[in-house]
N, C-alpha and C positions, 0 to 999 in steps of 0.2 A: 302288959309289959310296963315296967317301972322306969323311972328316970335313969338310974344307973345302967340298967340293961340296955336302954336306948342308946346311951353313950358308947357302950361296948360294941353295939351293932354298927354304929356309925364308923367307929375306928376300924372294925373288921371289914366293912364295905369299902372304905377308903384304901385299905391295904390288900383288898381282894383275898381276905383270909377266910376261905370257905369252911375250913375245919372249925374255926371259932364260931362262925354263924350257925353251923350244924350243932355244935356243942351248946350254944345258947338256946337251941330249940326254935330258931326262926323258921317259920313255914311260909311257903310262897305258892302263888298260882299264876299261871299264864298259859294261853293257848300257843300255837306255833308262831303266830304273828308277834306276840309279845316276847317269845323266846328269841326270835331272829333280831328283834329290835332291842333286846336286853331291857325290857320294861315290865318285868314280872312284878306283881303286887306282893306286898308283905301281908299275908293273911293273919299273921300274929297281931296285927294292928286293927283288924276288922271291928273289934268291940269298941274301939275308940273312934274310928273314922267311918265305919260302914264299909261295904264292898265298893271298890273302884269300878269293877266290871263284873257282869254276871258270870257265874260259874256254869256256863252252858256247854263248854267243850272239854275235851280231855286236858289234863294238866301235863304240859311238856317241860315245865321250868323247874330249875333247882336254884339254890341260893346264889349261884354264880350269875343268874339272869336278873337279879333285882335291879330295878331302875325306874319304877313307876313314879312320876313326878309328885303325884298326890301322896303316895306312901312316904317318899323321902321327906316332903314338907312336914307331914304328920310326925315322922320320926324326929326331925330336928326340933319341932315345937315341943314334943314330949321331953327330949333330952335337955334343951336349953331354955325352955319357956317360950310362950307365944310372943311374937314381936308386939311391942306397944305401938298404938297409932301415934304418928307424929303430930304434934301441935302445929297449927298454922297461925301465922300472924295476920292480923287484919289491918 
């Protein structure tokens, strides 16, 4: 996923635009627990961040269930750049 696509995904997530997420080819994974909590992982980001959770159960999630904190952070970092560490004064 590139920077521009990441920005489009963020906008689509914010507006709950599942049609755009599907059109962008966003893939997700989550067991029933992640589905109920709306914390599905964005598997389209696995090559960047690795897997957040093992893929041991059946996939019950669709793009409407995206919400894994690690995936969202990775998506924001990809779209807008990683935050720079703050300098501290001594």
